[in-house]
C-alpha positions as CSV (number, residue, x, y, z in Angstrom):
1,M,-23.2,-32.5,-23.1
2,D,-19.9,-33.4,-25.0
3,G,-19.5,-31.3,-28.4
4,I,-21.7,-28.6,-27.4
5,E,-19.7,-25.2,-27.8
6,I,-20.1,-22.4,-25.0
7,S,-20.1,-19.3,-27.0
8,P,-18.0,-16.8,-24.3
9,L,-19.1,-14.4,-22.1
10,A,-16.3,-12.1,-22.9
11,F,-12.1,-12.4,-23.5
12,D,-9.7,-11.8,-21.1
13,A,-6.5,-10.3,-22.2
14,R,-3.5,-10.2,-19.5
15,Y,-0.7,-7.8,-19.5
16,E,2.5,-7.3,-17.6
17,L,3.4,-3.9,-17.5
18,P,6.3,-2.5,-18.0
19,S,8.5,-0.8,-15.3
20,H,7.1,2.7,-16.5
21,L,3.8,2.3,-16.4
22,R,3.3,0.3,-12.6
23,G,2.9,3.5,-11.0
24,A,0.4,5.2,-13.6
25,C,-2.3,6.7,-12.5
26,R,-5.9,4.8,-13.6
27,K,-7.0,7.5,-16.3
28,D,-3.2,6.7,-17.9
29,L,-4.4,3.1,-18.0
30,H,-7.6,3.6,-19.2
31,R,-6.1,5.6,-21.9
32,I,-3.9,3.0,-22.8
33,V,-6.2,0.3,-22.4
34,M,-8.5,2.0,-24.8
35,Q,-5.8,2.0,-27.4
36,G,-6.0,-1.4,-27.9
37,F,-8.9,-1.5,-30.1
38,G,-8.8,-0.8,-33.6
39,D,-9.7,2.6,-35.2
40,G,-13.2,3.4,-36.1
41,V,-14.1,0.2,-34.2
42,L,-16.1,1.5,-31.5
43,S,-18.5,4.4,-30.8
44,A,-17.1,7.4,-30.7
45,Q,-19.7,8.8,-28.0
46,S,-19.4,6.0,-25.8
47,P,-16.0,3.7,-26.9
48,R,-15.5,2.1,-23.3
49,A,-19.2,0.6,-23.0
50,D,-19.7,0.1,-26.3
51,A,-16.4,-2.7,-25.8
52,R,-18.0,-3.4,-22.5
53,C,-14.6,-3.2,-22.0
54,L,-13.1,-3.2,-17.7
55,F,-9.9,-3.7,-16.1
56,R,-8.1,-4.1,-13.3
57,V,-4.6,-3.6,-12.3
58,S,-3.2,-6.4,-9.8
59,G,0.8,-5.8,-8.9
60,Q,2.5,-5.8,-12.4
61,T,-0.6,-7.1,-14.4
62,L,-3.2,-5.8,-16.3
63,L,-5.9,-7.6,-16.8
64,V,-8.6,-6.1,-19.9
65,R,-11.8,-7.7,-20.4
66,Y,-13.8,-7.2,-23.8
67,R,-16.7,-7.9,-25.9
68,A,-16.1,-11.6,-27.4
69,D,-16.0,-10.3,-30.8
70,L,-13.6,-8.1,-30.9
71,V,-9.7,-7.8,-30.8
72,H,-7.4,-5.8,-28.0
73,Q,-3.7,-5.7,-28.4
74,I,-2.1,-3.2,-26.5
75,P,0.5,-1.7,-28.9
76,G,4.4,-2.5,-27.3
77,L,2.8,-5.5,-25.1
78,R,1.5,-8.9,-25.4
79,A,-1.1,-11.7,-24.5
80,E,-2.6,-13.8,-24.9
81,P,-6.8,-13.8,-25.1
82,V,-8.8,-16.2,-23.1
83,P,-12.2,-16.7,-23.1
84,L,-14.5,-16.0,-20.4
85,L,-17.2,-18.8,-20.0
86,P,-20.6,-18.6,-18.3
87,T,-20.9,-19.5,-14.5
88,L,-22.9,-22.8,-14.0
89,D,-26.4,-22.3,-12.2
90,G,-25.9,-23.6,-8.5
91,V,-22.9,-23.6,-8.7
92,E,-20.6,-21.7,-6.0
93,Y,-17.3,-19.8,-7.2
94,W,-14.6,-17.9,-5.4
95,I,-14.3,-14.3,-7.2
96,S,-12.7,-11.4,-6.2
97,A,-12.9,-7.6,-7.5
98,E,-12.2,-4.1,-6.0
99,V,-14.9,-1.7,-6.3
100,S,-16.1,1.6,-5.4
101,P,-17.6,2.2,-1.9
102,T,-19.3,5.4,-2.1
103,I,-23.2,6.4,-1.2
104,A,-24.8,9.5,-2.6
105,R,-23.6,12.5,-0.5
106,S,-27.6,13.1,0.1
107,Q,-27.4,10.4,2.7
108,R,-24.7,12.0,4.7
109,G,-27.9,13.2,6.9
110,A,-28.1,9.8,8.5
111,L,-24.1,9.5,9.5
112,P,-22.5,10.8,12.5
113,D,-21.2,14.0,12.9
114,A,-18.1,13.4,12.8
115,V,-18.3,11.5,9.3
116,K,-20.1,14.2,8.1
117,Q,-17.0,16.8,9.2
118,Q,-14.4,13.8,7.8
119,F,-16.2,13.4,3.8
120,N,-17.1,16.6,2.5
121,P,-16.1,16.6,-1.0
122,R,-17.5,18.9,-3.9
123,G,-19.1,15.8,-5.7
124,R,-22.2,13.8,-5.7
125,R,-21.0,10.9,-3.9
126,V,-18.5,10.2,-0.7
127,P,-17.0,7.2,1.0
128,V,-18.9,4.6,2.6
129,P,-18.0,5.3,6.6
130,S,-15.1,2.6,7.3
131,H,-17.4,0.9,10.2
132,E,-20.0,0.3,7.4
133,I,-18.1,-1.2,4.6
134,S,-19.3,-4.6,5.8
135,D,-23.5,-3.6,6.0
136,W,-22.8,-1.8,2.6
137,L,-20.5,-4.5,0.6
138,A,-23.4,-7.1,1.5
139,D,-26.4,-4.9,0.4
140,F,-24.3,-3.9,-2.6
141,L,-24.3,-7.9,-3.7
142,A,-27.4,-8.3,-2.8
143,R,-28.6,-5.0,-5.1
144,K,-26.5,-6.7,-7.9
145,G,-28.6,-10.2,-7.8
146,L,-25.5,-12.1,-6.1
147,Q,-26.1,-15.0,-3.5
148,A,-23.2,-14.6,-1.4
149,R,-22.6,-17.0,1.5
150,T,-19.4,-15.8,2.7
151,I,-17.5,-12.1,2.2
152,R,-14.3,-11.0,2.8
153,H,-12.4,-7.6,2.1
154,G,-10.0,-5.4,3.0
155,P,-10.0,-1.9,4.5
156,R,-11.1,1.1,2.2
157,T,-7.9,2.4,0.3
158,N,-8.1,4.8,-2.0
159,V,-6.1,4.7,-5.8
160,R,-5.0,7.5,-8.2
161,R,-7.4,8.2,-10.5
162,T,-5.7,11.1,-11.9
163,S,-2.1,12.4,-11.2
164,E,-3.1,15.2,-9.2
165,R,-2.8,15.6,-6.3
166,T,-6.9,15.8,-5.1
167,G,-7.0,12.5,-8.0
168,V,-8.2,10.0,-5.9
169,I,-11.2,8.0,-5.4
170,P,-12.2,4.9,-3.0
171,A,-11.1,1.6,-3.7
172,L,-12.5,-1.8,-1.7
173,E,-11.1,-5.0,-2.1
174,F,-13.3,-8.2,-1.5
175,Q,-13.6,-12.0,-1.9
176,A,-16.9,-13.7,-2.0
177,A,-18.4,-17.2,-2.1
178,V,-21.6,-16.4,-4.6
179,V,-23.5,-18.6,-6.8
180,G,-23.4,-18.9,-10.1
181,G,-25.9,-17.8,-13.4
182,E,-27.1,-14.7,-14.4
183,A,-26.8,-12.4,-12.0
184,L,-22.9,-13.4,-11.7
185,N,-22.7,-13.9,-15.4
186,R,-24.0,-10.3,-15.8
187,A,-21.4,-9.5,-13.6
188,L,-18.6,-10.6,-15.2
189,A,-19.2,-9.2,-18.5
190,L,-20.3,-6.0,-17.5
191,G,-18.7,-5.4,-14.4
192,L,-20.3,-4.0,-10.8
193,G,-20.4,-0.5,-9.5
194,R,-19.0,1.9,-10.3
195,G,-15.4,3.3,-11.5
196,L,-15.5,1.1,-14.3
197,T,-13.2,3.9,-16.6
198,Y,-10.3,3.4,-13.0
199,G,-10.2,0.1,-13.1
200,Q,-13.1,-0.8,-10.6
201,G,-15.8,-3.5,-11.2
202,L,-14.1,-6.4,-12.7
203,I,-14.9,-9.7,-11.2
204,V,-12.1,-12.4,-11.0
205,I,-12.9,-16.1,-10.5
206,E,-10.4,-17.1,-8.3
207,D,-8.8,-21.1,-8.7
208,P,-11.4,-23.2,-7.4
209,A,-9.0,-26.1,-5.9
210,A,-7.0,-22.9,-3.7
211,R,-10.8,-21.6,-2.6
212,G,-12.6,-24.4,-1.8
213,G,-15.2,-22.7,-4.5
214,G,-16.6,-24.5,-7.5
215,H,-19.3,-26.8,-5.9
216,P,-22.8,-27.1,-5.5
217,K,-24.6,-24.9,-3.1
218,E,-26.2,-27.1,-0.4
């Protein structure tokens, strides 16, 4: 297999956020991320989808993922692009991501009255109740075709979508041991679930040596 060139799924650029951007809302970060692509390169109707652009905020770091044939450079910041290679069939990987834990508003009819009273937004989707997060996450990954052996997650939280007082969206960070292959490669390149415009859905493959992943599934 030596000498065979493997085409990357995408490229990752990791930027260190300056102090004045570390508290920025997700809408502002999305605008800054999209400034990293040249003028006229992307579709005017749906530039993010055209670039297959995802981003994730972790502490002072902004990770941006984009189509492998594009160039990304946020004005005034520096990052070295790193190719994201496909995962291998039958190999288990530790992944992490922040996703949007929501369900259709119409599904509230099956929820307890206390839950229906707690979540009564004007939108079409509502946060998944905290006591149902584990079951929802397992089903969510299965519906994406991801074979997950172990799943860990924190509490459901809110992140700042816009600078307005009510501009928050639900968020859930999780880690899982997932089998590599076509489904995982698709999720790595295209994102996972909703909220992609607001820094959700970008999957990171964790260090196999540190997390016990990267081994053939038994």
